[in-house]
LUMFITI-769614 format. One line per 3 residues: their letters; for each residue x, y, z of N, C-alpha, C. Coordinates in Angstrom, 2 decimals, decimal comma. Each point is the difference from the previous one (the first is absolute). Layout:
N
A = X:Y:Z:X:Y:Z:X:Y:Z ~ ... .
END
This chain:
298
XXX = 0,84:-1,12:0,18:-0,60:1,32:-0,18:0,61:1,13:0,00 ~ -0,53:0,72:-0,67:0,86:1,67:0,11:0,05:0,56:0,97 ~ 0,76:0,32:0,78:0,38:0,67:1,13:-0,34:1,51:-0,20 .
XXX = -0,07:0,74:1,33:0,28:1,54:-0,09:0,71:0,40:-0,43 ~ 1,29:-0,76:-0,25:1,20:0,72:-0,47:-0,16:0,38:-1,44 ~ -1,01:-0,91:-0,94:-0,18:0,28:-1,21:-0,41:1,35:-0,37 .
XXX = -1,27:0,40:0,89:-0,41:1,16:-0,12:0,98:1,21:0,52 ~ 0,70:-0,17:0,91:1,01:0,88:0,45:0,93:0,49:-1,09 ~ 0,52:-1,14:-0,75:0,98:0,17:-0,96:-0,92:0,70:-1,51 .
XXX = -1,21:-0,33:-0,11:-0,63:0,48:-1,05:-0,12:1,27:0,14 ~ -0,34:0,85:1,08:-0,18:1,40:0,50:1,23:0,74:-0,30 ~ 1,40:-0,96:0,53:1,51:0,52:-0,19:0,17:0,16:-1,44 .
XXX = 0,20:-1,04:-0,65:0,05:0,10:-1,68:-0,53:1,22:-0,44 ~ -1,55:0,14:0,14:-0,47:0,99:-0,78:0,27:1,35:0,40 ~ 0,74:0,32:1,09:0,21:1,16:0,46:1,49:0,27:-0,25 .
XXX = 0,59:-0,42:-0,69:1,27:-0,07:-0,19:0,09:1,11:-1,00 ~ 0,98:1,23:-0,07:0,34:0,99:-0,58:0,38:-0,84:-1,17 ~ 0,16:0,87:-1,25:0,79:-0,35:-1,28:1,34:-0,04:0,07 .
XXX = 0,95:0,58:1,04:1,20:-0,15:-0,03:0,44:-1,02:0,70 ~ -1,06:-0,79:0,80:0,23:-0,96:0,86:0,13:-1,55:-0,76 ~ -0,67:0,24:-1,49:-0,21:-0,99:-0,54:1,59:-0,60:-0,58 .
XXX = 1,05:0,70:0,11:1,27:-0,26:-0,40:0,39:-1,45:1,03 ~ 0,76:-0,98:-1,00:0,43:-1,09:0,86:0,92:0,40:1,04 ~ -0,16:-0,48:1,14:1,15:0,13:1,02:0,34:-1,34:0,27 .
XXX = 1,32:-0,15:0,75:0,49:-1,26:0,28:-0,50:-0,53:1,39 ~ -0,25:-1,32:0,08:-0,59:-0,69:1,38:0,93:0,55:0,87 ~ -0,42:-0,29:1,46:0,57:0,15:0,99:1,40:-1,07:0,22 .
XXX = 1,31:0,63:-0,04:1,03:-0,92:-0,38:0,30:-0,61:1,50 ~ -0,52:0,42:1,03:0,13:-0,48:1,57:-0,97:-1,01:0,28 ~ -0,64:-0,43:-1,05:-1,27:-1,04:0,28:0,67:-1,01:0,54 .
XXX = -0,33:-1,01:1,09:0,32:-0,98:0,15:-0,18:-1,31:-0,96 ~ 0,54:-0,96:-0,01:-0,41:-1,08:-0,90:-0,85:-0,99:0,50 ~ -1,27:0,31:-0,47:-1,12:-0,79:0,36:0,03:-1,73:0,11 .
XXX = 0,69:-0,47:-0,62:0,53:-1,36:0,02:0,69:-0,39:1,23 ~ 0,63:0,88:0,64:0,65:-0,45:1,26:-0,85:0,54:1,36 ~ -1,39:0,33:-0,15:-0,78:0,40:0,75:-1,02:-1,16:0,42 .
XXX = 0,44:-0,85:1,12:-0,96:-1,27:0,35:-1,49:0,03:-0,09 ~ -0,48:1,02:0,47:-1,52:-0,15:-0,24:-0,45:0,56:-1,06 ~ 0,77:0,49:-0,61:-0,43:0,32:-1,60:-0,04:-1,13:-0,76 .
XXX = 0,98:-0,84:-0,03:-0,11:-1,34:-0,97:-0,94:-0,84:0,90 ~ -0,47:0,02:1,10:-0,99:-0,95:0,72:-1,70:0,59:-0,88 ~ 0,13:1,35:-0,21:-1,31:0,41:-0,63:0,07:-0,42:-1,61 .
XXX = 1,44:0,06:-0,43:0,06:-0,11:-1,39:-0,37:-1,83:-0,33 ~ 0,34:-0,41:0,78:-0,46:-1,68:-0,10:-1,29:-0,31:0,18 ~ -0,88:0,78:0,13:-1,55:0,16:-0,10:-0,46:0,51:-1,31 .
XXX = 1,05:0,76:-0,57:-0,58:0,67:-1,27:1,15:0,30:-0,90 ~ 0,84:-1,10:-0,51:1,28:0,41:-0,82:0,04:1,13:-1,29 ~ -1,10:0,19:0,07:-0,01:1,32:-1,28:-0,02:1,15:0,55 .
XXX = -0,16:0,32:1,48:0,14:1,14:0,66:1,58:0,76:-0,49 ~ -0,16:1,35:0,17:1,04:0,79:-0,10:0,55:0,94:0,84 ~ 0,91:0,67:0,53:0,19:0,78:1,10:0,52:1,39:-0,49 .
XXX = -0,49:0,97:0,64:0,62:1,47:-0,42:0,10:0,70:1,38 ~ 1,05:0,30:0,32:0,68:0,49:1,01:-0,54:1,49:0,31 ~ -0,84:0,51:1,02:-0,39:1,29:0,12:0,79:0,92:0,87 .
XXX = 0,89:-0,91:0,68:0,89:0,68:1,27:0,05:-0,31:1,01 ~ 0,80:0,69:0,96:-0,22:-0,44:1,51:-0,22:1,27:0,82 ~ -0,61:-0,28:0,91:-0,73:1,20:1,25:0,05:-0,52:1,27 .
XXX = 0,79:0,58:0,90:-0,19:-0,60:1,36:0,39:-1,43:0,15 ~ 1,03:-0,67:-0,67:0,64:-1,28:0,05:-0,69:-0,94:-0,71 ~ -1,09:0,58:-0,80:-0,85:-1,01:-0,76:-0,03:0,30:-1,40 .
XXX = 0,05:-1,43:-0,73:0,28:0,13:-1,47:-1,53:-0,32:-0,48 ~ -0,29:0,89:-0,90:-1,57:-0,07:-0,76:0,21:-0,52:-1,50 ~ -0,59:-0,95:-0,26:0,16:-0,63:-1,20:-1,37:0,32:-0,82 .
XXX = -0,11:0,04:-1,13:-1,53:-0,20:-1,07:0,32:-1,39:-0,60 ~ -0,84:-0,73:0,53:-0,17:-1,42:-0,65:-1,29:-0,10:-1,23 ~ 0,65:-0,55:-0,99:-1,22:0,39:-1,25:0,01:-1,40:-0,58 .
XXX = -1,06:-0,47:-0,85:-0,14:-1,27:-0,73:-1,49:0,28:-0,64 ~ -0,58:-0,77:-0,79:-1,14:-0,06:-0,62:-1,16:-0,02:1,06 ~ -0,51:1,00:-0,03:-1,13:0,52:1,05:0,35:0,25:1,28 .
XXX = 1,26:0,22:0,24:0,55:0,16:1,49:0,96:1,18:-0,09 ~ -0,26:1,03:0,91:0,94:1,11:0,41:-0,22:0,35:1,33 ~ 0,79:-0,03:0,57:0,05:-0,02:1,76:1,52:0,55:0,11 .
XXX = -0,16:0,78:1,48:1,28:0,28:0,47:0,45:-0,65:1,62 ~ 1,41:-0,55:-0,28:0,17:-1,01:1,25:0,98:0,67:0,73 ~ 0,11:-0,12:1,36:0,95:0,97:0,65:1,07:-1,17:0,40 .
XXX = 1,06:-0,16:-0,42:0,89:-0,86:0,92:0,79:0,56:1,31 ~ 0,43:-0,73:0,84:0,46:0,01:1,34:1,69:-0,11:-0,58 ~ 0,56:1,05:1,19:1,36:-0,17:-0,26:0,77:-1,09:-0,45 .
XXX = -0,16:-1,02:0,44:0,56:-1,26:-0,34:-0,68:-1,01:-1,18 ~ -1,08:0,32:-0,38:-0,50:-0,26:-1,23:-0,57:-1,27:0,42 ~ -0,26:-0,52:1,13:-0,63:-1,11:0,40:-1,51:0,06:0,24 .
XXX = -0,69:1,31:0,06:-1,41:0,06:0,07:-0,46:1,26:-0,65 ~ -1,26:0,25:-0,41:-0,44:1,01:-0,62:-1,50:0,14:0,38 ~ -0,08:1,37:-0,33:-1,54:0,38:0,08:-0,57:0,40:-1,39 .
XXX = -1,05:-0,53:-0,12:-0,51:0,03:-1,24:-1,35:1,13:-0,09 ~ 0,01:0,98:-0,69:-0,86:1,23:-0,34:0,04:0,94:1,48 ~ -0,65:0,46:-0,06:-0,21:1,03:1,26:0,86:1,29:-0,30 .
XXX = -0,23:0,98:0,99:0,61:1,40:-0,22:1,24:-0,08:1,06 ~ 1,20:0,62:-0,64:0,96:0,04:0,90:0,13:1,67:0,39 ~ -0,20:-0,02:1,40:-0,18:1,37:0,75:1,57:0,18:0,47 .
XXX = 0,47:1,57:0,08:1,30:0,22:0,47:0,18:0,63:1,14 ~ 0,95:0,18:0,95:0,02:0,40:1,36:-1,08:1,07:0,17 ~ 0,12:1,07:-0,83:-0,83:1,18:0,18:-1,58:0,04:-0,32 .
XXX = -0,37:-1,49:-0,47:-1,17:-0,27:0,06:-0,61:-0,14:-1,52 ~ 0,99:0,70:-1,13:-0,14:0,15:-1,13:-0,28:-1,25:-0,98 ~ -0,88:0,04:-0,74:0,03:-1,64:-0,99:0,88:0,49:-1,00 .
XXX = 0,90:-0,97:-0,20:1,15:0,11:-0,96:-0,10:-1,10:-1,25 ~ -0,84:-1,11:0,12:-0,39:-0,85:-1,02:-0,28:0,70:-1,59 ~ -1,03:0,68:-0,16:-0,06:0,70:-0,87:1,31:1,02:-0,65 .
XXX = 0,67:0,70:0,99:1,37:0,44:-0,46:0,65:-0,74:-0,74 ~ 0,40:-1,03:0,35:0,74:-1,07:-0,28:-0,56:-0,67:-1,52 ~ -1,02:-0,08:0,12:-0,81:-0,47:-1,53:0,36:1,29:-0,68 .
XXX = 0,00:1,35:0,23:0,05:1,00:-0,90:1,17:-0,05:-0,75 ~ 1,15:-0,19:1,23:1,31:0,23:-0,54:0,30:-1,09:-0,93 ~ -0,30:-1,08:0,28:0,47:-1,37:-0,96:-0,82:0,34:-1,33 .
XXX = -1,39:0,62:-0,06:-0,28:0,42:-1,18:0,26:1,30:-1,09 ~ 0,61:0,61:0,88:0,81:1,10:-0,47:1,33:-0,34:-0,81 ~ 0,58:-0,89:0,91:1,22:-0,33:-0,41:0,23:-1,06:-1,20 .
XXX = -1,19:-0,71:-0,13:-0,37:-1,12:-0,87:-0,98:0,04:-0,62 ~ -0,28:1,16:-0,62:-1,48:-0,02:-0,88:-0,25:-1,03:-0,90 ~ 0,99:-0,58:-0,88:-0,58:-0,94:-0,76:-0,10:-1,12:0,58 .
XXX = 0,63:-0,64:1,03:-0,27:-1,17:0,85:-1,10:-0,12:0,49 ~ -0,55:1,43:0,67:-1,09:0,05:0,78:-1,15:-0,26:-1,23 ~ 0,07:0,67:-1,00:-0,97:-0,15:-0,95:-0,62:-1,38:-0,51 .
XXX = 1,24:-0,69:-0,08:-0,13:-1,51:-0,51:-0,77:-0,74:1,33 ~ 0,30:0,18:1,27:-0,46:-0,62:1,17:-1,44:0,40:-0,09 ~ -0,47:1,24:-0,30:-1,08:0,21:-0,27:-0,96:-0,67:-0,89 .
XXX = 0,75:-0,02:-1,14:-0,68:-0,81:-1,22:-0,13:-1,18:0,42 ~ 0,96:-0,76:0,75:-0,12:-1,58:0,31:-1,08:-0,11:1,11 ~ -0,14:0,86:0,82:-1,38:0,14:0,79:-1,21:0,09:-0,55 .
XXX = 0,16:0,72:-0,72:-1,63:0,12:-0,91:-0,11:-1,14:-0,85 ~ 0,99:-0,73:-0,54:-0,49:-1,40:-0,65:-0,35:-1,04:1,03 ~ 0,67:0,12:1,28:-0,57:-0,92:0,81:-1,47:0,30:0,63 .
XXX = -0,24:1,24:-0,08:-1,46:0,35:0,36:-1,03:-0,36:-0,84 ~ 0,27:0,49:-1,37:-0,71:-0,46:-1,26:-0,22:-1,70:0,02 ~ 0,72:-0,67:0,70:-0,15:-1,41:-0,15:-0,98:-0,67:1,04 .
XXX = -0,22:1,19:0,81:-0,79:-0,65:1,40:-1,68:0,04:-0,58 ~ -0,63:-1,20:0,02:-1,49:0,06:-0,45:-0,80:0,82:1,13 ~ -1,07:0,77:-0,79:-0,92:0,87:0,85:-0,84:-0,84:0,97 .
XXX = -0,40:0,76:1,36:-0,94:-0,56:0,66:-1,47:-0,53:-0,60 ~ -0,42:-1,19:0,27:-1,35:-0,39:-0,64:-0,78:1,18:0,26 ~ -0,48:0,66:1,29:-1,01:0,68:0,14:0,34:1,10:1,24 .
XXX = -0,26:1,05:-0,07:0,09:0,96:1,13:-0,36:-0,32:0,91 ~ 0,58:0,15:1,06:-0,40:-0,02:1,50:-0,38:1,26:0,74 ~ -0,88:-0,16:1,01:-0,41:1,13:0,76:1,32:0,52:0,72 .
XXX = -0,29:1,06:0,52:1,31:0,46:0,75:0,38:-0,74:1,31 ~ -1,01:-0,17:0,69:0,36:-1,06:1,14:0,46:-1,36:-0,18 ~ -0,81:-0,63:-1,22:0,44:-1,32:-0,41:1,51:0,13:0,05 .
XXX = 0,17:1,23:-1,03:1,49:0,05:-0,47:0,91:-0,14:1,22 ~ -0,29:0,67:0,82:0,70:0,29:1,49:0,07:-1,42:0,50 ~ -1,07:-0,97:0,01:0,06:-1,16:0,68:1,07:-0,83:-1,01 .
XXX = -0,36:0,13:-1,18:1,10:-1,02:-0,89:1,39:0,37:0,46 ~ 0,43:1,41:0,02:1,18:0,42:0,31:0,42:-0,44:1,31 ~ -0,80:-0,02:1,10:0,58:-0,63:1,10:0,42:-1,56:-0,03 .
XXX = -0,43:-0,36:-0,78:0,36:-1,50:0,04:1,30:-0,58:-0,86 ~ 0,38:1,45:-0,67:1,50:-0,35:-0,52:1,18:0,71:0,89 ~ -0,37:0,38:1,27:1,09:0,85:0,46:0,47:-1,19:0,90 .
XXX = 1,20:0,28:0,54:0,86:-0,56:0,87:-1,02:-0,29:1,42 ~ -0,09:-1,40:0,22:-1,18:-0,07:0,88:0,89:-1,22:1,16 ~ -0,29:0,16:1,38:-0,22:-0,96:0,86:-1,05:-0,53:0,61 .
XXX = -0,56:-1,15:-0,24:-1,43:-0,07:-0,09:-0,31:-1,08:1,31 ~ -0,83:0,26:0,83:-0,40:-0,88:1,21:-1,30:-0,55:-0,12 ~ -0,03:-1,12:0,11:-1,35:-0,74:-0,14:-0,11:-1,68:0,20 .
XXX = -0,99:-0,27:0,49:-0,15:-1,55:0,34:0,34:-0,71:-1,60 ~ 0,44:-1,27:0,51:0,04:-0,71:-1,60:-1,52:-0,59:-0,48 ~ -0,86:-0,24:0,85:-1,57:-0,51:-0,68:-0,76:1,13:0,79 .
XXX = -0,57:0,66:-0,96:-1,23:0,75:0,12:-1,11:-0,46:-0,30 ~ -1,24:-0,45:0,74:-1,24:-0,68:-0,52:-1,02:0,83:-0,80 ~ 0,47:1,13:0,32:-1,10:1,05:-0,56:0,59:1,46:-0,34 .
XXX = -0,48:0,59:-0,87:0,97:1,27:-0,61:-0,21:0,92:1,45 ~ 1,46:0,74:0,23:-0,05:1,03:1,17:0,61:1,45:-0,62 ~ -0,30:1,09:0,81:0,43:1,12:-0,73:1,62:-0,10:-0,18 .
XXX = 0,48:0,64:-1,23:1,33:0,48:-0,18:0,43:1,12:0,19 ~ 1,16:0,12:0,88:0,45:1,42:0,52:1,35:0,09:-0,53 ~ 0,35:1,12:-0,98:1,37:0,45:-0,27:0,41:1,49:0,99 .
XXX = 0,98:-0,42:0,72:0,49:0,84:1,15:1,46:0,68:-0,49 ~ 0,13:1,32:-0,19:1,13:0,47:-0,30:0,57:0,57:1,18 ~ 1,11:-0,93:0,36:0,64:0,52:1,46:1,33:0,26:-0,07 .
XXX = 0,68:0,95:0,98:1,40:0,23:-0,10:0,25:-0,66:1,48 ~ 0,97:-0,92:-0,19:0,55:-0,79:1,26:0,16:0,64:1,33 ~ 0,67:1,35:-0,64:0,60:0,98:1,25:-0,92:0,96:0,46 .
XXX = -1,39:0,04:-0,29:-0,84:1,10:0,64:-1,11:-0,74:0,89 ~ -0,25:0,52:0,80:-0,67:-0,22:1,37:-1,43:-0,45:-0,79 ~ -0,66:0,86:-0,54:-1,53:-0,06:-0,50:-0,07:-1,57:-1,11 .
XXX = 1,04:-0,21:-0,73:0,06:-1,20:-0,59:0,10:-1,35:0,73 ~ 0,97:0,04:1,18:0,29:-1,16:0,94:-1,28:-0,20:0,42 ~ -0,95:1,39:0,29:-1,24:-0,29:0,71:-1,21:-0,86:-0,74 .
XXX = 0,08:0,69:-1,20:-0,92:-0,74:-1,02:0,30:-1,51:-0,16 ~ 1,30:-0,22:-0,19:0,34:-1,57:-0,41:-0,25:-0,87:1,46 ~ 0,03:0,48:1,09:-0,27:-0,70:1,22:-1,44:-0,29:0,03 .
XXX = -0,87:1,15:-0,44:-1,53:-0,38:-0,10:-0,21:-0,84:-0,98 ~ 0,59:0,03:-1,17:-0,63:-0,73:-1,30:0,67:-1,61:0,36 ~ 1,03:-0,26:0,58:1,06:-1,07:-0,46:-0,84:-1,26:0,86 .
XXX = -0,76:0,08:1,46:-0,85:-0,99:0,28:-0,96:-0,30:-0,71 ~ -0,83:1,13:-0,84:-1,08:-0,50:-0,94:0,28:-0,73:-1,17 ~ 1,32:0,35:-0,51:0,48:-1,03:-0,83:0,33:-1,34:0,34 .
XXX = 0,68:-0,07:1,05:0,65:-1,45:0,47:-1,29:-0,65:0,63 ~ -1,27:0,43:0,13:-1,22:-0,25:0,23:-0,83:-0,40:-1,10 ~ 0,31:-0,19:-1,12:-0,44:0,06:-1,28:-1,37:0,79:-0,14 .
XXX = 0,29:1,14:0,68:-1,49:0,98:-0,21:0,34:1,30:-1,07 ~ 0,96:-0,14:-0,71:0,48:0,86:-1,14:1,26:-0,38:-0,47 ~ 0,27:0,35:-1,15:1,56:-0,31:-0,58:0,65:1,40:0,02 .
XXX = 0,93:0,02:0,44:0,72:1,37:0,16:1,41:0,01:-0,82 ~ 0,11:0,67:-0,82:1,21:0,46:-1,08:0,62:1,41:0,59 ~ 1,19:-0,41:0,68:0,81:1,44:0,10:0,93:0,45:-0,96 .
XXX = 0,01:1,18:0,03:0,64:0,64:-1,11:1,20:0,90:0,45 ~ 1,04:-0,53:0,31:0,92:0,61:0,75:0,18:1,51:-0,76 ~ 0,30:1,00:0,53:0,44:1,50:-0,40:0,71:0,54:1,13 .
XXX = 1,67:0,84:-0,48:0,49:0,45:1,01:-0,11:1,50:-0,26 ~ -0,55:0,79:1,15:0,02:1,07:-0,20:0,96:1,06:1,00 ~ 0,57:-1,01:1,06:0,87:0,56:1,12:1,62:-0,37:-0,23 .
XXX = 0,22:-1,23:-0,17:1,48:-0,47:-0,16:0,18:-0,76:-1,39 ~ 0,49:1,06:-0,80:0,61:-0,87:-1,37:1,19:-0,88:0,13 ~ 0,64:0,06:1,37:1,16:-1,16:-0,05:-0,77:-1,32:0,14 .
XXX = -1,17:-0,27:0,23:-0,54:-1,07:-0,06:-0,73:-0,65:-1,33 ~ 0,27:0,58:-0,99:-0,40:-0,36:-1,27:0,50:-1,40:-0,34 ~ 1,28:-0,51:0,42:0,13:-1,30:-0,74:-0,67:-1,19:1,22 .
XXX = -0,04:0,67:1,21:-0,99:-0,91:0,72:-1,32:-0,23:-0,42 ~ -0,59:0,89:-0,68:-1,55:-0,19:-0,62:0,26:-0,73:-0,98 ~ 0,90:0,17:-0,85:0,27:-0,55:-1,27:-0,15:-1,57:0,15 .
XXX = 1,07:-0,35:1,28:0,08:-1,21:0,33:-1,32:-0,88:0,42 ~ -0,86:0,85:0,81:-1,16:-0,49:0,35:-0,71:-0,77:-0,92 ~ 0,04:1,14:-0,97:-1,24:-0,12:-1,41:0,44:-1,24:-0,65 .
XXX = 1,29:-0,50:-0,19:0,57:-0,84:-0,62:0,20:-1,43:0,89 ~ 0,13:0,00:1,27:0,11:-1,29:0,55:-1,03:-0,77:0,12 ~ -0,11:-1,41:0,49:-1,02:-0,69:-0,12:-0,34:0,08:1,47 .
XXX = 0,32:0,16:0,93:-0,11:0,52:1,37:-0,55:1,26:0,12 ~ -0,15:0,68:-0,76:-0,17:1,65:-0,09:-1,10:0,37:1,03 ~ -1,19:-0,94:0,32:-0,57:0,31:1,15:0,57:0,34:1,32 .
XXX = 0,83:-1,16:0,36:0,99:-0,02:1,25:0,75:1,22:0,03 ~ 0,61:0,34:-1,43:1,03:0,89:-0,04:-0,83:1,71:0,23 ~ -1,10:0,05:-0,25:-0,81:1,07:0,11:-0,41:0,23:1,30 .
XXX = -0,42:-1,10:0,86:-0,14:-0,01:1,24:1,26:0,73:0,82 ~ 1,13:-0,81:-0,29:1,21:0,76:0,81:0,07:1,32:-0,62 ~ -0,14:0,50:-0,97:0,33:1,41:-0,61:-0,81:0,97:0,72 .
XXX = -1,34:-0,42:0,14:-0,91:1,04:0,39:0,09:-0,08:1,75 ~ 0,57:-1,10:0,42:0,19:0,35:1,34:1,54:0,48:0,52 ~ 0,66:0,42:-1,03:1,16:0,79:0,09:0,92:-1,07:0,30 .
XXX = 0,19:-1,21:-0,31:1,03:-0,81:-0,03:0,57:-0,31:-1,37 ~ 1,59:0,03:0,22:0,93:-0,36:-1,18:-0,62:-1,25:-0,69 ~ 0,25:0,25:-1,49:-0,31:-1,39:-0,72:1,47:0,10:-0,61 .
XXX = 0,31:-1,08:-0,80:1,22:-0,58:-0,50:-0,31:0,09:-1,73 ~ 0,69:0,91:-0,61:-0,11:0,48:-1,35:1,49:-0,51:-0,63 ~ -0,21:-0,95:-1,01:1,02:-0,60:-0,81:0,55:1,02:-0,87 .
XXX = 1,72:-0,12:-0,27:0,49:0,98:-1,02:-0,99:0,36:-1,15 ~ -0,41:-0,89:-0,75:-0,78:0,17:-1,35:-1,50:-0,35:0,63 ~ -0,74:1,06:-0,37:-1,26:-0,26:0,57:-0,60:-0,44:-1,40 .
XXX = -1,12:-0,96:0,09:-0,98:-0,40:-1,10:-0,51:1,32:-0,87 ~ 0,20:0,05:-1,16:-0,46:1,02:-0,67:-1,63:0,55:0,03 ~ -0,52:-1,58:0,42:-1,42:0,18:0,16:-0,46:0,78:1,21 .
XXX = 0,70:0,27:0,95:-0,09:1,01:1,11:0,11:1,18:-0,44 ~ 0,93:0,45:-0,54:-0,07:1,21:-0,56:-0,91:0,62:-0,88 ~ -0,48:-0,61:-0,79:-0,74:-0,09:-1,12:-1,52:0,33:0,57 .
XXX = -0,16:-1,03:1,11:-1,42:0,40:1,09:0,25:1,41:0,77 ~ 1,07:0,13:0,23:0,04:1,47:0,89:-0,25:1,06:-0,84 ~ 0,78:-0,04:-1,19:-0,02:1,16:-1,16:-1,65:-0,21:-0,31 .
XXX = -0,87:-0,98:-0,07:-1,51:0,29:-0,44:-0,48:0,46:1,05 ~ 0,40:-0,17:1,00:-0,99:0,65:1,10:0,40:1,29:0,31 ~ 1,18:0,70:-0,08:0,17:1,48:-0,08:-0,62:0,58:-0,96 .
XXX = 0,08:-0,69:-1,39:-0,65:0,67:-0,92:-1,55:0,17:-0,03 ~ -0,57:-1,07:0,46:-1,60:0,01:0,58:-0,14:1,19:0,93 ~ 0,87:0,10:1,12:-0,52:1,01:0,92:0,24:1,12:-0,58 .
XXX = 0,76:0,44:-0,89:0,27:1,39:-0,71:-1,11:0,21:-0,87 ~ -0,48:-1,24:-0,61:-1,23:0,47:-1,12:-1,36:0,05:1,14 ~ 0,16:-0,58:0,76:-1,18:-0,01:1,01:-0,13:1,33:0,90 .
XXX = 1,31:0,77:-0,05:0,14:1,08:0,97:-0,37:-0,36:1,53 ~ 0,73:-1,06:0,17:-0,06:-0,53:1,44:0,81:0,67:1,07 ~ 0,04:1,08:0,33:0,61:0,72:0,78:-0,03:-0,46:1,32 .
XXX = -0,92:-0,25:0,57:-0,25:-0,48:1,25:-0,25:-1,59:0,44 ~ 0,62:-0,62:1,06:-0,16:-1,51:-0,01:-0,49:0,03:1,49 ~ -0,56:-1,18:0,26:-0,47:-1,22:-0,87:-1,12:0,24:-1,01 .
XXX = 0,00:-0,70:-0,87:-1,37:0,10:-1,07:-0,29:-1,19:-0,31 ~ -1,34:-0,38:-0,04:-0,58:-1,14:-0,14:-0,85:0,05:-1,38 ~ 0,22:-1,15:-0,55:-1,29:-0,11:-1,03:-0,60:-1,46:0,17 .
XXX = -1,32:0,17:-0,26:-0,77:-1,48:0,52:-1,20:-0,20:-0,58 ~ -0,60:-1,12:-0,14:-1,18:-0,14:-0,46:-0,35:-1,57:0,17 ~ -1,38:-0,33:0,05:-0,60:-0,85:0,97:-0,67:-1,05:-1,26 .
XXX = -0,39:-1,40:0,34:-0,49:-0,42:-1,22:-1,63:0,00:0,44 ~ -0,57:-0,12:-1,38:-1,54:0,26:0,13:-0,59:-0,78:-0,88 ~ -1,18:-0,15:-0,26:-0,85:-0,93:-0,54:0,26:0,11:-1,68 .
XXX = 0,68:1,01:-0,12:0,29:0,34:-1,68:1,36:-0,13:-0,29 ~ 0,63:-0,45:1,07:1,69:-0,21:-0,34:0,38:0,79:1,08 ~ 0,46:1,37:-0,12:0,85:0,91:0,98:-0,73:1,39:0,27 .
XXX = -0,05:0,57:0,84:-0,42:1,25:0,02:0,94:1,33:-0,33 ~ -0,47:1,03:-0,05:0,84:1,03:-0,11:1,33:0,15:0,69 ~ 0,83:0,39:-0,81:1,48:0,30:0,76:0,08:1,24:0,93 .
XXX = 0,07:-0,37:1,32:0,15:1,32:0,90:1,24:0,30:0,33 ~ 0,54:1,20:0,66:1,28:0,44:0,41:-0,31:0,50:1,18 ~ 1,02:0,06:0,81:0,18:0,62:1,50:1,34:0,46:0,19 .
XXX = 0,25:1,52:0,46:1,38:0,43:0,21:0,11:0,18:1,26 ~ 1,17:-0,58:0,61:0,22:0,24:1,45:-0,73:-0,92:0,67 ~ 0,56:-0,20:1,34:-0,91:-0,84:0,97:-1,37:0,20:0,24 .
XXX = -1,03:-0,60:0,04:-1,21:0,34:0,19:-0,48:0,32:1,46 ~ -0,71:1,11:0,16:-0,29:0,53:1,52:-0,86:-1,30:0,38 ~ -0,67:-0,77:-0,75:-1,50:-0,65:0,29:0,74:-1,49:-0,36 .
XXX = 0,60:-0,85:0,51:0,19:-1,37:-0,35:-1,23:-0,70:-0,39 ~ -1,18:0,12:0,99:-1,14:-0,64:-0,10:-0,50:0,36:-1,19 ~ 0,14:1,19:-0,60:-0,71:0,33:-1,35:0,29:-0,56:-0,89 .
XXX = 1,76:-0,29:-0,23:0,57:-0,57:-0,99:-0,24:-1,40:0,05 ~ -0,21:-0,82:1,06:-0,12:-1,20:-0,13:-1,61:-0,44:-0,42 ~ -0,66:0,95:0,31:-1,41:0,10:-0,76:-0,09:-0,03:-1,41 .
XXX = 0,66:0,93:-0,38:0,11:0,36:-1,70:0,66:-1,56:-0,40 ~ 0,97:-0,56:0,96:0,50:-1,07:-0,73:-0,82:-1,45:0,25 ~ -1,15:0,35:0,69:-1,04:-1,06:0,58:0,90:-1,07:0,40 .
XXX = 0,58:0,68:1,21:0,62:-1,07:1,04:-0,45:0,46:1,41 ~ -0,38:-0,97:0,55:-0,03:0,30:1,70:1,12:-0,09:0,61 ~ -0,03:0,88:1,13:1,44:-0,09:0,61:-0,32:-0,83:1,14 .
X = 0,84:-1,15:0,34:-0,42:-1,09:0,89:1,03:0,69:1,18 .
END
């Protein structure tokens, strides 16, 4: 799928002045991507991928990874054994620098940027159109199922139960309260709980969240993380976790989820499922929420 990077590059290329269209040399100080372990691991999953170096900021190297229908920024750590896929790089002054790095690359390599843009367009054209348009709420519900999730549910549910997506920050007191309230209901089979991890306070825990989303024991790791316990993270995190985290960040930005926790939920009905509902923050009246979920608090 074409990522947000495609849109950013498209805008930057269109904004280039005529003088900038002259061909310039690529960055001579670019590291060799073949010598960076995590990039090689990513390339094993897509041998036709190519890498363009965007530069280094704050000890982190930024790369533009491209291929058929793929365009994504990856930030590699100093030793190159792990990486963060997507997201926005913020400097010590709080300023966003990812777009600046993309602009510099485009201005210095206009012909290469134009070729990458054309390649991305071709990948976009190969994607089949959706069968039918969805309502806005149904589209949100569909997007939720594609995020990086930690699911809490019993193995066997005899009858349909409410489904709850909870966007939570493991370092936020309100999110911890929300999780503590919802977890027993999920463990008792009274609802299915999908946790959507999102960091708003501590960017240093990015790799922790990625590991939670990638690991088979993600539910146990999430419980440790939200209890402020340390979890073990391998030197190379499964790209699946980084992709899930990136999807969560993109979704939160698109939905303007500036305050957490945030719930999306719906209950089963005779026709299938009821309408999608949303709740921002910790409910002032838990009994009211349980009533909406058609759950009796025992």
